N, C-alpha and C positions, 0 to 999 in steps of 0.2 A: 557552403551554407548548410547548417544542420536541419534535419527534418523537425517539424513542430511536434511537441509532446502531445499525446492523446489527452483529451479533456473529459473529465468525469464531472457530472452534475450530481451533487449530494443533496437530497431532499429529506429533511427531518426537522420537526418542530422542537426537538429537544436540543438545546444549544450545546450541551456537553457531549452528546453523541455526534453531532455534525462536526464539532471541533476535533474530536478524536479521529473520526473517519478522514477528515481533511488532512490532518497531520500525517496519518499513516500513508495515505495515497501520495501526498507531496513528497514524503520520504522515499517512496517507491519511484519517484521521477515523473509523476503525472501532474498535469495541470488540473486544478480543482476549482469549481464554482459551487456556491451553496445557495439553496433556497429553503425557506422555512414554512411554506404552505403550498397547497395544490395550485393556487392561482399564480403565485410567483414562479413556481416550477414550470408551468405551461408557457408563461411568457419567456422565461429563460431559455427553454428548449427552442422555441420559435426564433428567438433573437440571436442566440449564440451557437446553435447547432452542435451540441456536445457529441462526443463519440459514444458515450453510454451514460446511464443514470443509475445511481444507488437510491432507491425510493422506499421511504418508510410507508408502511400500510396505514398506521393510525395517526394520520395528520389531523390538525385541528379543524380545518374547514371541510375538505372533501377527502375521503379515504384514497389510499394509493391505487387500489384496484380501479376505481372510477377515474382517477387522474390518468392512468395509463390507457384506459379505454377511450378517453377523450382524445389523447394524442394519436392513438391508432386510427380513430375515425378521421383524423386530419391528415392521415397518410404518413405519420412519423413512425419509423420502424427501428429506432436505435435500440441496442441491447439494454435490458433492465435487470438489475439485481434487487429483489425486494428485501427490505430489512425491517424486521418487526419482532415484537415480543410474543406474537401469536405463534403457537406451535401445534395447533390441532391439525389433524390430517386434512380436514376439509379446507382449511386455510392454505395449507401447502399445495393442495391440488389446484385451488383457485389461483394462487400465485404463479405456479408453473404453467397453467393454461394461458395466462395472460403475459407473463414475463418470461425471462430466460433462466433465472435461478432464484433461490430463496434461502435466506440466512436469518436465524432467530437470535434474539438478544437474550442473555449476554453472549457476545460472539468473540471469537479469537481474531485479533487484528491480523495475524499471519494468514488465517484462512480467508478473511475478507479480501486482503490484497491478492491472494492466489486466485480467488474466484473472479475478481475484477480483471486481472490479467488474462484469465482464460476467456472471458467474454470479449475483451478487446482484441484478442487474437482472431476472433471471428471476423472482425472488420479490418484488421491489419494482418492478413495471413503472411507467414514467412518472416515476421519481425524477429530480429535477434534479441536475446536477453542476456548478453554478455557484458559484464562490467569490467573495465580495464583501467588499471592504475600502474603505469610503467610496465614492468614485466609480470605484474600480478593480475590474474584473470579469474573472475568468478562467473561461472555459467549457471544462470538461474533456472534453466530448463532441466539440467542434469545434476544440480546441486554439487558441482565440482569446482574446486579451487586449485589453481596451479600458479607456481612462480618459476619463471625461466623454464617452463615446460614440465616441471616436476610437480606431481600431485601432492597436495597438502591435506592431511586428514584432520578434519575439524569436528568437534562435537556440534550438535544442533544449535546450542546456545552460542558457541563461538562463530558458527556460520552466520546466524542472524545478526550478531554484533558486527562482523566484518561487512555484511551486506549493507547495513544502514550507513556505515562509514563510507563505503565505496559509492553508494547512491548519492552521497553528499560530498564527493571528493573536493578537496580544497576549501571546504567550509567546516567551521567548528560545529560539532554536534554536542549539545549539552547533555549532562548526565540524566536530566529529566526526560529528554527526548529518547535517549538510549533505553531507559527503563520502560517507557511506554511502548517502544517498538519491539524490544527484545523480550521483556518479561510480561507485558500486557496486563492481564487482570490479576496476576498472581501477586497480590500485594503482601501476603503474609510470608512469602518465601523469596522475595526479590534478592538476588545475589548482589554482592559488592561489584560495582562497575569496574573499579580500579583493578580488582583481582582478575576479572575476566580479560581486561585489556592486557594485563601482564601475561596471561596464558596465551593470548592471541599473538602478542609480540614475539614470544619464544618460538612460535611456529612460522610467522610471517617474516619477521626481521631477524633472520638467523645470522650467525657470524659470517663475515665476508660479504654480506649483502647490504645495500643501502637501506637505511631506515625509512619506512613509509609512514608509520603511525607517529603522530606528533601529539604531545600533551600541551594543552593551553590551560595553564594553571588557573584555577578559580572558575573556569568556564566549562571545559569538556575536552573532547578529543577530535582530531582531524586526521584524515589520511590524504597524502599528497598524490596527485595524479601523475607526477613524475618525481623521481628521486632527487 
């Protein structure tokens, strides 16, 4: 029986932001719940007991700082990452004095996931972050990729591309999902997904090895958990 995935509650009244955060965290292998107000967030925390919360400061009903203060008064001590467009020093100080971390919009999806994982490690110490597909291993803590014990040198973009495939092993990842996870907000310079898949194949599926990366024409790509 596998251990349950950590659950993250995302609280943001901007649907496009909460959808982006949800997709990124689910691609990282986490369970995600969403609330769009302070009131629904407090209810969700008390009812579902998530492992941590990504909390927007500028909510429509009650601000995030007050929301967290209410939860703390009720004895709820889960880690919180504040997410907001505010970047003034006073707001950062307020966020860090109440919560555990602070990220301003627009944000890097890669950085968001890294910060969420760092906070989750506080409540799940010793958790391993190794992704394995057959004889291919990706160590998320050391940014190292090996196949049959041999280290594979990848560029940062190739590494991010491989990681989203391995986090969704045996599932088709669409080109749109890959673009959002790998190239994030860089809409003007988004590279061709097919080209980078080709680069990755040359390093992962070398001659004499079983092919792990599969093309699902018209949909996207998948990596097999076993050859």
